[in-house]
C-alpha positions in Angstrom: 0.0 0.0 0.0 1.2 3.5 -0.8 1.1 6.1 2.0 1.2 9.2 -0.1 0.6 8.4 -3.8 -2.7 7.8 -5.5 -3.6 4.2 -5.5 -6.6 1.9 -5.3 -6.0 1.7 -1.5 -5.4 5.5 -1.3 -7.7 7.3 -3.8 -7.1 10.6 -2.0 -3.4 10.4 -2.4 -1.3 12.8 -4.5 0.6 12.5 -7.8 4.3 12.1 -7.4 5.0 15.5 -9.0 2.7 17.1 -6.5 4.5 15.6 -3.5 7.9 16.5 -5.0 6.8 20.0 -5.6 5.7 20.4 -2.0 9.0 19.1 -0.8 10.8 21.6 -3.2 8.7 24.4 -1.8 9.7 23.5 1.8 13.4 23.4 0.9 13.2 26.8 -0.8 11.5 28.2 2.2 14.2 26.8 4.5 17.0 27.9 2.2 15.8 31.5 2.2 15.9 31.5 6.0 19.6 30.5 6.0 20.9 32.3 3.0 22.1 35.3 4.9 23.8 33.2 7.6 27.5 33.5 6.8 28.7 30.6 8.9 30.4 27.9 6.9 28.0 25.2 8.2 25.0 27.2 7.0 26.6 27.8 3.6 27.4 24.1 3.4 23.7 23.2 4.1 22.6 25.9 1.6 24.9 24.5 -1.1 23.5 21.0 -0.5 20.0 22.3 -0.6 20.7 23.9 -4.0 21.9 20.6 -5.3 18.9 18.8 -3.9 16.6 21.4 -5.6 18.2 20.6 -8.9 17.6 16.9 -8.4 14.0 17.6 -7.4 13.4 19.8 -10.5 14.6 16.9 -12.7 12.5 14.4 -10.8 9.4 16.6 -11.1 10.0 16.9 -14.8 10.3 13.1 -15.1 7.1 12.5 -13.0 5.2 15.0 -15.1 6.4 13.3 -18.3 5.2 10.0 -17.0 1.8 11.4 -16.1 1.4 13.0 -19.5 2.4 9.7 -21.2 -0.1 7.7 -19.1 -2.9 10.3 -19.7 -2.2 10.4 -23.5 -2.1 6.6 -23.8 -4.8 5.6 -21.3 -6.8 8.7 -20.4 -7.3 10.1 -17.0 -7.4 7.8 -14.0 -10.8 8.6 -12.5 -11.2 6.0 -9.8 -7.7 5.5 -8.6 -7.4 2.1 -10.3 -4.0 1.6 -12.0 -3.7 2.3 -15.7 -0.6 0.0 -16.0 0.8 -2.7 -13.9 -2.5 -4.3 -12.9 
């Protein structure tokens, strides 16, 4: 069973790209709070966050591409049942 993603067991779940976007927004919020902190530790964390944001952006693009492919091939999933892998 999935805890966060849409599935038959979790019809109120979210799309992967929605979850990743929320995580990205949280990281951006945190990063803006530490960007003026000149300590080396804070700058190290900020640098890591920027790298993570890049990976998240790539992941969001891939998830959106998968969603578009599934919708184009099989239409919208209306009841949470899987369009592939069933």
